[in-house]
C-alpha angles and dihedrals in degrees: 000000000000126000093251094051091050091050093047090050091051091048093049091048091053092048096048103035116073090179093059091048091051090049091054091051090047090053091049091049092050091054094041091056090061100048139048100207119098088242133041102260091192092077093136094118099098094058109016105036103046108178093165126044118241088242089068095046131086110246120217123227091242134029113238135202123212125207141181125212128192121182114244116167091199092066137055114266093247092051089061092060112096121194109225110180146309124259119209100147134043089243089057089056095054090047090052092046094047096047100046127075119264119243090255088063097053129086128236114282093045127123135187117203132195116189139165119250094024092277129115092192110046126174088233090065092062110107090014130102146205139251109228135195120188121213128194107252087230087067093049093109096038102043117004097059090055095044092051095048091045093050094049090051092048090052100046089043092053089233096154089075129252094273093056104028092067089068095049118093101177146285141271131201115200127192112211136163094234094047139326115247133210112195133188109204119216136190121244107297122181094188109086091195090058092050089051091047091055090047092052091047089049092052095044097046091051092043090232109189116249091243091064112085123224114213129189117209127183115234087228104041117241122205134204127226090279093054092252115143111251114237135161118227126198 
């Protein structure tokens, strides 16, 4: 069975099985009762508690790193980024997803990050940008949780296609009072048509409603002759 078919099976199972969804929430609650941090800091299971040999696991095309960020004005931005765990197999992903808090359980100012090569700040992101969708915080439980899970599965399953996936570095979900944001991070791309193609694929794969705007922002802001920041809107 291919990676994509495994992932699609897992997604369909989650969508159609209320019992499995409830079990996941029960597991999260059990862990949350024993810790005070917004994430389960005991995420050693992928590397230190191997219950299944790698030979029996489905390896992903890329290795991914997961991170948590919580705003703290008393510390440097980078000091607020906490490395969680690496994901090299589909089983690692479901362990990560089951043992970390859902977005609905986190406070404003929190981020989750998923990046290739176990790094949230990669040199290949410099000069690049990100496609962003903004979601009303009131729809965090209804929409954002699903968007984030779906996007992570699309990324680790290489579902954007080989010609587009090579330009994608990762994704970030950010919880904010003025609007939650889901961002797809891209490498530096000089071809605007290619940037737009990735944005359209992003929107279509997630089934983003037409009334939700997709905006592309450069990591290092660019300005036109009138000193207006250059952005792409879809």
